[in-house]
PDB file of N, CA, C and O in Angstrom, chain B, residues numbered from 101:
ATOM      1  N   MET B 101      11.380 -30.554   7.105  1.00  0.00           N
ATOM      2  CA  MET B 101      10.797 -31.393   6.092  1.00  0.00           C
ATOM      3  C   MET B 101      11.557 -32.704   5.952  1.00  0.00           C
ATOM      4  O   MET B 101      10.983 -33.718   5.555  1.00  0.00           O
ATOM      5  N   ALA B 102      12.834 -32.685   6.274  1.00  0.00           N
ATOM      6  CA  ALA B 102      13.611 -33.924   6.164  1.00  0.00           C
ATOM      7  C   ALA B 102      13.070 -34.979   7.120  1.00  0.00           C
ATOM      8  O   ALA B 102      13.028 -36.162   6.783  1.00  0.00           O
ATOM      9  N   GLY B 103      12.658 -34.557   8.305  1.00  0.00           N
ATOM     10  CA  GLY B 103      12.111 -35.512   9.268  1.00  0.00           C
ATOM     11  C   GLY B 103      10.782 -36.091   8.822  1.00  0.00           C
ATOM     12  O   GLY B 103      10.545 -37.290   8.969  1.00  0.00           O
ATOM     13  N   MET B 104       9.916 -35.254   8.279  1.00  0.00           N
ATOM     14  CA  MET B 104       8.624 -35.735   7.799  1.00  0.00           C
ATOM     15  C   MET B 104       8.793 -36.647   6.584  1.00  0.00           C
ATOM     16  O   MET B 104       8.085 -37.644   6.445  1.00  0.00           O
ATOM     17  N   THR B 105       9.723 -36.302   5.720  1.00  0.00           N
ATOM     18  CA  THR B 105       9.967 -37.146   4.554  1.00  0.00           C
ATOM     19  C   THR B 105      10.590 -38.467   4.978  1.00  0.00           C
ATOM     20  O   THR B 105      10.265 -39.516   4.421  1.00  0.00           O
ATOM     21  N   GLY B 106      11.479 -38.422   5.957  1.00  0.00           N
ATOM     22  CA  GLY B 106      12.047 -39.657   6.488  1.00  0.00           C
ATOM     23  C   GLY B 106      10.973 -40.559   7.063  1.00  0.00           C
ATOM     24  O   GLY B 106      11.017 -41.776   6.884  1.00  0.00           O
ATOM     25  N   LEU B 107      10.009 -39.969   7.751  1.00  0.00           N
ATOM     26  CA  LEU B 107       8.899 -40.752   8.282  1.00  0.00           C
ATOM     27  C   LEU B 107       8.062 -41.347   7.150  1.00  0.00           C
ATOM     28  O   LEU B 107       7.616 -42.491   7.239  1.00  0.00           O
ATOM     29  N   SER B 108       7.854 -40.581   6.099  1.00  0.00           N
ATOM     30  CA  SER B 108       7.106 -41.087   4.943  1.00  0.00           C
ATOM     31  C   SER B 108       7.804 -42.279   4.309  1.00  0.00           C
ATOM     32  O   SER B 108       7.176 -43.299   4.024  1.00  0.00           O
ATOM     33  N   MET B 109       9.097 -42.145   4.092  1.00  0.00           N
ATOM     34  CA  MET B 109       9.850 -43.240   3.476  1.00  0.00           C
ATOM     35  C   MET B 109       9.890 -44.457   4.397  1.00  0.00           C
ATOM     36  O   MET B 109       9.824 -45.592   3.925  1.00  0.00           O
ATOM     37  N   PHE B 110       9.996 -44.232   5.692  1.00  0.00           N
ATOM     38  CA  PHE B 110      10.000 -45.344   6.641  1.00  0.00           C
ATOM     39  C   PHE B 110       8.696 -46.130   6.561  1.00  0.00           C
ATOM     40  O   PHE B 110       8.708 -47.361   6.579  1.00  0.00           O
ATOM     41  N   THR B 111       7.572 -45.420   6.473  1.00  0.00           N
ATOM     42  CA  THR B 111       6.305 -46.138   6.391  1.00  0.00           C
ATOM     43  C   THR B 111       6.164 -46.877   5.062  1.00  0.00           C
ATOM     44  O   THR B 111       5.579 -47.959   5.016  1.00  0.00           O
ATOM     45  N   LEU B 112       6.692 -46.306   3.989  1.00  0.00           N
ATOM     46  CA  LEU B 112       6.665 -47.024   2.711  1.00  0.00           C
ATOM     47  C   LEU B 112       7.499 -48.290   2.789  1.00  0.00           C
ATOM     48  O   LEU B 112       7.068 -49.347   2.327  1.00  0.00           O
ATOM     49  N   PHE B 113       8.692 -48.195   3.372  1.00  0.00           N
ATOM     50  CA  PHE B 113       9.535 -49.372   3.513  1.00  0.00           C
ATOM     51  C   PHE B 113       8.923 -50.370   4.487  1.00  0.00           C
ATOM     52  O   PHE B 113       9.096 -51.578   4.328  1.00  0.00           O
ATOM     53  N   LEU B 114       8.216 -49.879   5.482  1.00  0.00           N
ATOM     54  CA  LEU B 114       7.561 -50.744   6.459  1.00  0.00           C
ATOM     55  C   LEU B 114       6.485 -51.603   5.796  1.00  0.00           C
ATOM     56  O   LEU B 114       6.319 -52.773   6.140  1.00  0.00           O
ATOM     57  N   ILE B 115       5.774 -51.031   4.866  1.00  0.00           N
ATOM     58  CA  ILE B 115       4.672 -51.735   4.206  1.00  0.00           C
ATOM     59  C   ILE B 115       5.168 -52.614   3.071  1.00  0.00           C
ATOM     60  O   ILE B 115       4.680 -53.733   2.911  1.00  0.00           O
ATOM     61  N   TYR B 116       6.118 -52.145   2.280  1.00  0.00           N
ATOM     62  CA  TYR B 116       6.463 -52.798   1.022  1.00  0.00           C
ATOM     63  C   TYR B 116       7.807 -53.510   0.999  1.00  0.00           C
ATOM     64  O   TYR B 116       8.406 -53.634  -0.069  1.00  0.00           O
ATOM     65  N   THR B 117       8.300 -53.980   2.130  1.00  0.00           N
ATOM     66  CA  THR B 117       9.544 -54.739   2.148  1.00  0.00           C
ATOM     67  C   THR B 117       9.248 -56.185   2.530  1.00  0.00           C
ATOM     68  O   THR B 117       8.168 -56.483   3.041  1.00  0.00           O
ATOM     69  N   PRO B 118      10.197 -57.083   2.284  1.00  0.00           N
ATOM     70  CA  PRO B 118       9.983 -58.485   2.690  1.00  0.00           C
ATOM     71  C   PRO B 118       9.840 -58.657   4.199  1.00  0.00           C
ATOM     72  O   PRO B 118       9.312 -59.670   4.659  1.00  0.00           O
ATOM     73  N   HIS B 119      10.301 -57.682   4.967  1.00  0.00           N
ATOM     74  CA  HIS B 119      10.266 -57.768   6.424  1.00  0.00           C
ATOM     75  C   HIS B 119       9.048 -57.061   7.006  1.00  0.00           C
ATOM     76  O   HIS B 119       9.012 -56.798   8.209  1.00  0.00           O
ATOM     77  N   SER B 120       8.053 -56.748   6.185  1.00  0.00           N
ATOM     78  CA  SER B 120       6.949 -55.904   6.635  1.00  0.00           C
ATOM     79  C   SER B 120       6.046 -56.567   7.663  1.00  0.00           C
ATOM     80  O   SER B 120       5.347 -55.856   8.385  1.00  0.00           O
ATOM     81  N   GLY B 121       6.022 -57.872   7.767  1.00  0.00           N
ATOM     82  CA  GLY B 121       5.137 -58.524   8.706  1.00  0.00           C
ATOM     83  C   GLY B 121       5.651 -58.571  10.133  1.00  0.00           C
ATOM     84  O   GLY B 121       4.964 -59.081  11.018  1.00  0.00           O
ATOM     85  N   MET B 122       6.850 -58.046  10.375  1.00  0.00           N
ATOM     86  CA  MET B 122       7.450 -58.162  11.692  1.00  0.00           C
ATOM     87  C   MET B 122       7.016 -57.069  12.658  1.00  0.00           C
ATOM     88  O   MET B 122       7.264 -57.192  13.858  1.00  0.00           O
ATOM     89  N   ILE B 123       6.384 -56.016  12.186  1.00  0.00           N
ATOM     90  CA  ILE B 123       6.053 -54.885  13.042  1.00  0.00           C
ATOM     91  C   ILE B 123       4.541 -54.763  13.148  1.00  0.00           C
ATOM     92  O   ILE B 123       3.840 -54.723  12.137  1.00  0.00           O
ATOM     93  N   SER B 124       4.046 -54.704  14.371  1.00  0.00           N
ATOM     94  CA  SER B 124       2.608 -54.542  14.592  1.00  0.00           C
ATOM     95  C   SER B 124       2.335 -53.108  15.013  1.00  0.00           C
ATOM     96  O   SER B 124       3.132 -52.505  15.731  1.00  0.00           O
ATOM     97  N   LEU B 125       1.229 -52.571  14.576  1.00  0.00           N
ATOM     98  CA  LEU B 125       0.856 -51.202  14.918  1.00  0.00           C
ATOM     99  C   LEU B 125      -0.218 -51.172  16.005  1.00  0.00           C
ATOM    100  O   LEU B 125      -0.961 -50.196  16.105  1.00  0.00           O
ATOM    101  N   SER B 126      -0.310 -52.195  16.797  1.00  0.00           N
ATOM    102  CA  SER B 126      -1.195 -52.368  17.952  1.00  0.00           C
ATOM    103  C   SER B 126      -2.660 -52.089  17.618  1.00  0.00           C
ATOM    104  O   SER B 126      -3.250 -52.850  16.851  1.00  0.00           O
ATOM    105  N   LEU B 127      -3.265 -51.050  18.149  1.00  0.00           N
ATOM    106  CA  LEU B 127      -4.700 -50.822  18.002  1.00  0.00           C
ATOM    107  C   LEU B 127      -5.118 -50.566  16.553  1.00  0.00           C
ATOM    108  O   LEU B 127      -6.225 -50.931  16.156  1.00  0.00           O
ATOM    109  N   LEU B 128      -4.255 -49.951  15.773  1.00  0.00           N
ATOM    110  CA  LEU B 128      -4.596 -49.641  14.389  1.00  0.00           C
ATOM    111  C   LEU B 128      -4.242 -50.765  13.424  1.00  0.00           C
ATOM    112  O   LEU B 128      -4.483 -50.652  12.222  1.00  0.00           O
ATOM    113  N   SER B 129      -3.679 -51.834  13.938  1.00  0.00           N
ATOM    114  CA  SER B 129      -3.223 -52.929  13.088  1.00  0.00           C
ATOM    115  C   SER B 129      -4.310 -53.515  12.195  1.00  0.00           C
ATOM    116  O   SER B 129      -4.034 -53.750  11.018  1.00  0.00           O
ATOM    117  N   PRO B 130      -5.535 -53.767  12.677  1.00  0.00           N
ATOM    118  CA  PRO B 130      -6.551 -54.325  11.778  1.00  0.00           C
ATOM    119  C   PRO B 130      -6.885 -53.420  10.594  1.00  0.00           C
ATOM    120  O   PRO B 130      -7.133 -53.905   9.490  1.00  0.00           O
ATOM    121  N   VAL B 131      -6.892 -52.120  10.820  1.00  0.00           N
ATOM    122  CA  VAL B 131      -7.191 -51.181   9.728  1.00  0.00           C
ATOM    123  C   VAL B 131      -6.088 -51.213   8.687  1.00  0.00           C
ATOM    124  O   VAL B 131      -6.365 -51.281   7.489  1.00  0.00           O
ATOM    125  N   PHE B 132      -4.844 -51.163   9.131  1.00  0.00           N
ATOM    126  CA  PHE B 132      -3.720 -51.104   8.196  1.00  0.00           C
ATOM    127  C   PHE B 132      -3.427 -52.462   7.560  1.00  0.00           C
ATOM    128  O   PHE B 132      -2.798 -52.515   6.503  1.00  0.00           O
ATOM    129  N   GLU B 133      -3.865 -53.553   8.171  1.00  0.00           N
ATOM    130  CA  GLU B 133      -3.706 -54.861   7.542  1.00  0.00           C
ATOM    131  C   GLU B 133      -4.684 -55.040   6.386  1.00  0.00           C
ATOM    132  O   GLU B 133      -4.355 -55.676   5.385  1.00  0.00           O
ATOM    133  N   ARG B 134      -5.890 -54.479   6.519  1.00  0.00           N
ATOM    134  CA  ARG B 134      -6.864 -54.564   5.426  1.00  0.00           C
ATOM    135  C   ARG B 134      -6.498 -53.629   4.277  1.00  0.00           C
ATOM    136  O   ARG B 134      -6.657 -53.987   3.110  1.00  0.00           O
ATOM    137  N   ILE B 135      -6.014 -52.445   4.600  1.00  0.00           N
ATOM    138  CA  ILE B 135      -5.645 -51.450   3.588  1.00  0.00           C
ATOM    139  C   ILE B 135      -4.199 -51.027   3.862  1.00  0.00           C
ATOM    140  O   ILE B 135      -3.989 -49.995   4.500  1.00  0.00           O
ATOM    141  N   PRO B 136      -3.199 -51.782   3.406  1.00  0.00           N
ATOM    142  CA  PRO B 136      -1.810 -51.483   3.776  1.00  0.00           C
ATOM    143  C   PRO B 136      -1.287 -50.162   3.227  1.00  0.00           C
ATOM    144  O   PRO B 136      -0.346 -49.605   3.794  1.00  0.00           O
ATOM    145  N   ALA B 137      -1.856 -49.644   2.155  1.00  0.00           N
ATOM    146  CA  ALA B 137      -1.369 -48.383   1.590  1.00  0.00           C
ATOM    147  C   ALA B 137      -1.924 -47.172   2.337  1.00  0.00           C
ATOM    148  O   ALA B 137      -1.563 -46.039   2.020  1.00  0.00           O
ATOM    149  N   LEU B 138      -2.790 -47.387   3.317  1.00  0.00           N
ATOM    150  CA  LEU B 138      -3.383 -46.272   4.047  1.00  0.00           C
ATOM    151  C   LEU B 138      -2.358 -45.537   4.907  1.00  0.00           C
ATOM    152  O   LEU B 138      -2.379 -44.308   4.971  1.00  0.00           O
ATOM    153  N   LEU B 139      -1.473 -46.260   5.558  1.00  0.00           N
ATOM    154  CA  LEU B 139      -0.484 -45.624   6.426  1.00  0.00           C
ATOM    155  C   LEU B 139       0.470 -44.722   5.652  1.00  0.00           C
ATOM    156  O   LEU B 139       0.636 -43.566   6.040  1.00  0.00           O
ATOM    157  N   PRO B 140       1.109 -45.187   4.573  1.00  0.00           N
ATOM    158  CA  PRO B 140       1.966 -44.265   3.819  1.00  0.00           C
ATOM    159  C   PRO B 140       1.187 -43.090   3.231  1.00  0.00           C
ATOM    160  O   PRO B 140       1.698 -41.971   3.195  1.00  0.00           O
ATOM    161  N   ALA B 141      -0.032 -43.328   2.775  1.00  0.00           N
ATOM    162  CA  ALA B 141      -0.832 -42.235   2.221  1.00  0.00           C
ATOM    163  C   ALA B 141      -1.142 -41.191   3.286  1.00  0.00           C
ATOM    164  O   ALA B 141      -1.095 -39.992   3.012  1.00  0.00           O
ATOM    165  N   LEU B 142      -1.455 -41.632   4.483  1.00  0.00           N
ATOM    166  CA  LEU B 142      -1.749 -40.720   5.579  1.00  0.00           C
ATOM    167  C   LEU B 142      -0.516 -39.907   5.965  1.00  0.00           C
ATOM    168  O   LEU B 142      -0.614 -38.701   6.196  1.00  0.00           O
ATOM    169  N   VAL B 143       0.628 -40.553   6.033  1.00  0.00           N
ATOM    170  CA  VAL B 143       1.856 -39.858   6.411  1.00  0.00           C
ATOM    171  C   VAL B 143       2.282 -38.880   5.308  1.00  0.00           C
ATOM    172  O   VAL B 143       2.734 -37.777   5.614  1.00  0.00           O
ATOM    173  N   ILE B 144       2.148 -39.259   4.047  1.00  0.00           N
ATOM    174  CA  ILE B 144       2.497 -38.355   2.950  1.00  0.00           C
ATOM    175  C   ILE B 144       1.557 -37.151   2.941  1.00  0.00           C
ATOM    176  O   ILE B 144       1.994 -36.030   2.683  1.00  0.00           O
ATOM    177  N   PHE B 145       0.282 -37.371   3.217  1.00  0.00           N
ATOM    178  CA  PHE B 145      -0.669 -36.262   3.317  1.00  0.00           C
ATOM    179  C   PHE B 145      -0.272 -35.303   4.435  1.00  0.00           C
ATOM    180  O   PHE B 145      -0.305 -34.086   4.252  1.00  0.00           O
ATOM    181  N   CYS B 146       0.105 -35.850   5.596  1.00  0.00           N
ATOM    182  CA  CYS B 146       0.542 -35.010   6.721  1.00  0.00           C
ATOM    183  C   CYS B 146       1.823 -34.257   6.379  1.00  0.00           C
ATOM    184  O   CYS B 146       1.993 -33.109   6.788  1.00  0.00           O
ATOM    185  N   THR B 147       2.729 -34.895   5.630  1.00  0.00           N
ATOM    186  CA  THR B 147       3.948 -34.226   5.199  1.00  0.00           C
ATOM    187  C   THR B 147       3.612 -33.028   4.313  1.00  0.00           C
ATOM    188  O   THR B 147       4.211 -31.960   4.446  1.00  0.00           O
ATOM    189  N   GLY B 148       2.660 -33.213   3.417  1.00  0.00           N
ATOM    190  CA  GLY B 148       2.215 -32.110   2.569  1.00  0.00           C
ATOM    191  C   GLY B 148       1.592 -30.984   3.372  1.00  0.00           C
ATOM    192  O   GLY B 148       1.825 -29.811   3.081  1.00  0.00           O
ATOM    193  N   LEU B 149       0.804 -31.325   4.377  1.00  0.00           N
ATOM    194  CA  LEU B 149       0.207 -30.291   5.235  1.00  0.00           C
ATOM    195  C   LEU B 149       1.260 -29.500   5.994  1.00  0.00           C
ATOM    196  O   LEU B 149       1.157 -28.281   6.124  1.00  0.00           O
ATOM    197  N   VAL B 150       2.266 -30.193   6.491  1.00  0.00           N
ATOM    198  CA  VAL B 150       3.332 -29.500   7.223  1.00  0.00           C
ATOM    199  C   VAL B 150       4.095 -28.568   6.281  1.00  0.00           C
ATOM    200  O   VAL B 150       4.392 -27.430   6.642  1.00  0.00           O
ATOM    201  N   GLY B 151       4.412 -29.042   5.083  1.00  0.00           N
ATOM    202  CA  GLY B 151       5.102 -28.195   4.109  1.00  0.00           C
ATOM    203  C   GLY B 151       4.285 -26.985   3.724  1.00  0.00           C
ATOM    204  O   GLY B 151       4.811 -25.876   3.637  1.00  0.00           O
ATOM    205  N   TYR B 152       2.994 -27.193   3.490  1.00  0.00           N
ATOM    206  CA  TYR B 152       2.108 -26.086   3.132  1.00  0.00           C
ATOM    207  C   TYR B 152       2.007 -25.068   4.266  1.00  0.00           C
ATOM    208  O   TYR B 152       2.019 -23.861   4.026  1.00  0.00           O
ATOM    209  N   ALA B 153       1.906 -25.557   5.498  1.00  0.00           N
ATOM    210  CA  ALA B 153       1.812 -24.662   6.649  1.00  0.00           C
ATOM    211  C   ALA B 153       3.083 -23.833   6.805  1.00  0.00           C
ATOM    212  O   ALA B 153       3.014 -22.649   7.136  1.00  0.00           O
ATOM    213  N   ARG B 154       4.226 -24.438   6.573  1.00  0.00           N
ATOM    214  CA  ARG B 154       5.484 -23.699   6.702  1.00  0.00           C
ATOM    215  C   ARG B 154       5.618 -22.624   5.622  1.00  0.00           C
ATOM    216  O   ARG B 154       6.165 -21.550   5.875  1.00  0.00           O
ATOM    217  N   ILE B 155       5.119 -22.915   4.422  1.00  0.00           N
ATOM    218  CA  ILE B 155       5.155 -21.905   3.361  1.00  0.00           C
ATOM    219  C   ILE B 155       4.183 -20.777   3.680  1.00  0.00           C
ATOM    220  O   ILE B 155       4.526 -19.604   3.534  1.00  0.00           O
ATOM    221  N   GLU B 156       2.980 -21.119   4.112  1.00  0.00           N
ATOM    222  CA  GLU B 156       1.968 -20.101   4.414  1.00  0.00           C
ATOM    223  C   GLU B 156       2.376 -19.210   5.583  1.00  0.00           C
ATOM    224  O   GLU B 156       2.066 -18.018   5.592  1.00  0.00           O
ATOM    225  N   LEU B 157       3.061 -19.771   6.556  1.00  0.00           N
ATOM    226  CA  LEU B 157       3.509 -18.969   7.693  1.00  0.00           C
ATOM    227  C   LEU B 157       4.718 -18.113   7.352  1.00  0.00           C
ATOM    228  O   LEU B 157       5.094 -17.233   8.127  1.00  0.00           O
ATOM    229  N   GLY B 158       5.320 -18.358   6.221  1.00  0.00           N
ATOM    230  CA  GLY B 158       6.484 -17.589   5.808  1.00  0.00           C
ATOM    231  C   GLY B 158       7.762 -18.005   6.506  1.00  0.00           C
ATOM    232  O   GLY B 158       8.747 -17.267   6.485  1.00  0.00           O
ATOM    233  N   VAL B 159       7.763 -19.162   7.115  1.00  0.00           N
ATOM    234  CA  VAL B 159       8.941 -19.647   7.828  1.00  0.00           C
ATOM    235  C   VAL B 159      10.000 -20.143   6.847  1.00  0.00           C
ATOM    236  O   VAL B 159      11.195 -19.949   7.069  1.00  0.00           O
ATOM    237  N   HIS B 160       9.560 -20.784   5.760  1.00  0.00           N
ATOM    238  CA  HIS B 160      10.473 -21.321   4.757  1.00  0.00           C
ATOM    239  C   HIS B 160      10.004 -20.927   3.372  1.00  0.00           C
ATOM    240  O   HIS B 160       8.836 -20.601   3.160  1.00  0.00           O
ATOM    241  N   THR B 161      10.936 -20.963   2.436  1.00  0.00           N
ATOM    242  CA  THR B 161      10.589 -20.757   1.034  1.00  0.00           C
ATOM    243  C   THR B 161      10.330 -22.113   0.386  1.00  0.00           C
ATOM    244  O   THR B 161      10.618 -23.156   0.973  1.00  0.00           O
ATOM    245  N   LEU B 162       9.791 -22.091  -0.820  1.00  0.00           N
ATOM    246  CA  LEU B 162       9.527 -23.338  -1.533  1.00  0.00           C
ATOM    247  C   LEU B 162      10.828 -24.087  -1.814  1.00  0.00           C
ATOM    248  O   LEU B 162      10.864 -25.317  -1.783  1.00  0.00           O
ATOM    249  N   LYS B 163      11.891 -23.337  -2.087  1.00  0.00           N
ATOM    250  CA  LYS B 163      13.198 -23.960  -2.341  1.00  0.00           C
ATOM    251  C   LYS B 163      13.692 -24.711  -1.100  1.00  0.00           C
ATOM    252  O   LYS B 163      14.231 -25.811  -1.218  1.00  0.00           O
ATOM    253  N   GLN B 164      13.516 -24.135   0.062  1.00  0.00           N
ATOM    254  CA  GLN B 164      13.935 -24.794   1.302  1.00  0.00           C
ATOM    255  C   GLN B 164      13.088 -26.025   1.602  1.00  0.00           C
ATOM    256  O   GLN B 164      13.609 -27.036   2.074  1.00  0.00           O
ATOM    257  N   ILE B 165      11.800 -25.950   1.336  1.00  0.00           N
ATOM    258  CA  ILE B 165      10.908 -27.096   1.555  1.00  0.00           C
ATOM    259  C   ILE B 165      11.305 -28.246   0.641  1.00  0.00           C
ATOM    260  O   ILE B 165      11.411 -29.389   1.083  1.00  0.00           O
ATOM    261  N   CYS B 166      11.524 -27.941  -0.635  1.00  0.00           N
ATOM    262  CA  CYS B 166      11.918 -28.994  -1.590  1.00  0.00           C
ATOM    263  C   CYS B 166      13.282 -29.577  -1.236  1.00  0.00           C
ATOM    264  O   CYS B 166      13.495 -30.783  -1.363  1.00  0.00           O
ATOM    265  N   GLY B 167      14.204 -28.728  -0.794  1.00  0.00           N
ATOM    266  CA  GLY B 167      15.522 -29.210  -0.376  1.00  0.00           C
ATOM    267  C   GLY B 167      15.434 -30.140   0.824  1.00  0.00           C
ATOM    268  O   GLY B 167      16.098 -31.176   0.850  1.00  0.00           O
ATOM    269  N   GLY B 168      14.627 -29.787   1.814  1.00  0.00           N
ATOM    270  CA  GLY B 168      14.436 -30.650   2.977  1.00  0.00           C
ATOM    271  C   GLY B 168      13.773 -31.958   2.608  1.00  0.00           C
ATOM    272  O   GLY B 168      14.109 -33.013   3.145  1.00  0.00           O
ATOM    273  N   PHE B 169      12.829 -31.880   1.690  1.00  0.00           N
ATOM    274  CA  PHE B 169      12.168 -33.097   1.225  1.00  0.00           C
ATOM    275  C   PHE B 169      13.170 -34.033   0.553  1.00  0.00           C
ATOM    276  O   PHE B 169      13.156 -35.238   0.803  1.00  0.00           O
ATOM    277  N   MET B 170      14.035 -33.488  -0.294  1.00  0.00           N
ATOM    278  CA  MET B 170      15.032 -34.316  -0.987  1.00  0.00           C
ATOM    279  C   MET B 170      16.057 -34.900  -0.013  1.00  0.00           C
ATOM    280  O   MET B 170      16.468 -36.050  -0.164  1.00  0.00           O
ATOM    281  N   ILE B 171      16.464 -34.128   0.967  1.00  0.00           N
ATOM    282  CA  ILE B 171      17.411 -34.633   1.969  1.00  0.00           C
ATOM    283  C   ILE B 171      16.805 -35.818   2.718  1.00  0.00           C
ATOM    284  O   ILE B 171      17.468 -36.837   2.907  1.00  0.00           O
ATOM    285  N   GLY B 172      15.559 -35.689   3.140  1.00  0.00           N
ATOM    286  CA  GLY B 172      14.894 -36.790   3.835  1.00  0.00           C
ATOM    287  C   GLY B 172      14.710 -38.010   2.951  1.00  0.00           C
ATOM    288  O   GLY B 172      14.883 -39.142   3.403  1.00  0.00           O
ATOM    289  N   LEU B 173      14.361 -37.783   1.695  1.00  0.00           N
ATOM    290  CA  LEU B 173      14.153 -38.886   0.755  1.00  0.00           C
ATOM    291  C   LEU B 173      15.439 -39.658   0.513  1.00  0.00           C
ATOM    292  O   LEU B 173      15.462 -40.884   0.623  1.00  0.00           O
ATOM    293  N   PHE B 174      16.504 -38.948   0.185  1.00  0.00           N
ATOM    294  CA  PHE B 174      17.762 -39.619  -0.131  1.00  0.00           C
ATOM    295  C   PHE B 174      18.412 -40.253   1.097  1.00  0.00           C
ATOM    296  O   PHE B 174      19.025 -41.315   0.992  1.00  0.00           O
ATOM    297  N   SER B 175      18.283 -39.613   2.259  1.00  0.00           N
ATOM    298  CA  SER B 175      18.891 -40.204   3.452  1.00  0.00           C
ATOM    299  C   SER B 175      18.200 -41.509   3.835  1.00  0.00           C
ATOM    300  O   SER B 175      18.865 -42.448   4.274  1.00  0.00           O
ATOM    301  N   GLN B 176      16.884 -41.585   3.680  1.00  0.00           N
ATOM    302  CA  GLN B 176      16.182 -42.831   3.979  1.00  0.00           C
ATOM    303  C   GLN B 176      16.496 -43.907   2.950  1.00  0.00           C
ATOM    304  O   GLN B 176      16.588 -45.084   3.299  1.00  0.00           O
ATOM    305  N   MET B 177      16.659 -43.526   1.694  1.00  0.00           N
ATOM    306  CA  MET B 177      17.016 -44.512   0.674  1.00  0.00           C
ATOM    307  C   MET B 177      18.407 -45.084   0.932  1.00  0.00           C
ATOM    308  O   MET B 177      18.620 -46.287   0.781  1.00  0.00           O
ATOM    309  N   ILE B 178      19.355 -44.231   1.320  1.00  0.00           N
ATOM    310  CA  ILE B 178      20.702 -44.695   1.632  1.00  0.00           C
ATOM    311  C   ILE B 178      20.666 -45.598   2.869  1.00  0.00           C
ATOM    312  O   ILE B 178      21.325 -46.638   2.894  1.00  0.00           O
ATOM    313  N   ALA B 179      19.909 -45.213   3.884  1.00  0.00           N
ATOM    314  CA  ALA B 179      19.807 -46.039   5.083  1.00  0.00           C
ATOM    315  C   ALA B 179      19.191 -47.395   4.768  1.00  0.00           C
ATOM    316  O   ALA B 179      19.616 -48.411   5.318  1.00  0.00           O
ATOM    317  N   TYR B 180      18.202 -47.421   3.895  1.00  0.00           N
ATOM    318  CA  TYR B 180      17.579 -48.686   3.499  1.00  0.00           C
ATOM    319  C   TYR B 180      18.573 -49.577   2.768  1.00  0.00           C
ATOM    320  O   TYR B 180      18.637 -50.780   3.024  1.00  0.00           O
ATOM    321  N   ILE B 181      19.339 -48.997   1.869  1.00  0.00           N
ATOM    322  CA  ILE B 181      20.329 -49.769   1.102  1.00  0.00           C
ATOM    323  C   ILE B 181      21.408 -50.330   2.038  1.00  0.00           C
ATOM    324  O   ILE B 181      21.789 -51.495   1.925  1.00  0.00           O
ATOM    325  N   VAL B 182      21.885 -49.508   2.944  1.00  0.00           N
ATOM    326  CA  VAL B 182      22.926 -49.943   3.870  1.00  0.00           C
ATOM    327  C   VAL B 182      22.398 -51.020   4.814  1.00  0.00           C
ATOM    328  O   VAL B 182      23.101 -51.990   5.094  1.00  0.00           O
ATOM    329  N   TYR B 183      21.191 -50.865   5.300  1.00  0.00           N
ATOM    330  CA  TYR B 183      20.656 -51.790   6.303  1.00  0.00           C
ATOM    331  C   TYR B 183      20.280 -53.140   5.703  1.00  0.00           C
ATOM    332  O   TYR B 183      20.567 -54.175   6.304  1.00  0.00           O
ATOM    333  N   PHE B 184      19.653 -53.155   4.548  1.00  0.00           N
ATOM    334  CA  PHE B 184      19.146 -54.407   3.991  1.00  0.00           C
ATOM    335  C   PHE B 184      20.057 -55.068   2.979  1.00  0.00           C
ATOM    336  O   PHE B 184      19.740 -56.171   2.533  1.00  0.00           O
ATOM    337  N   LYS B 185      21.159 -54.470   2.591  1.00  0.00           N
ATOM    338  CA  LYS B 185      22.040 -55.093   1.587  1.00  0.00           C
ATOM    339  C   LYS B 185      23.291 -55.617   2.215  1.00  0.00           C
ATOM    340  O   LYS B 185      24.144 -56.171   1.521  1.00  0.00           O
TER     341      LYS B 185
END
């Protein structure tokens, strides 16, 4: 879950930072330029699906899923602070 959450935070920072215009998403660029919140919403939805699938398969408990989510969230926030400050 830390990896999926890291990807979610990366897409949020990609869209909502002053440096957001520097990265092109090639073929999907016109769609995401018209609706910039679509990419983070799609990635967050996929993160939720992965978490739900792991709980349903019995691979992880809810506590482990939430812990992985928090690790990914905080690690991306720290990386953002270190990189841009």
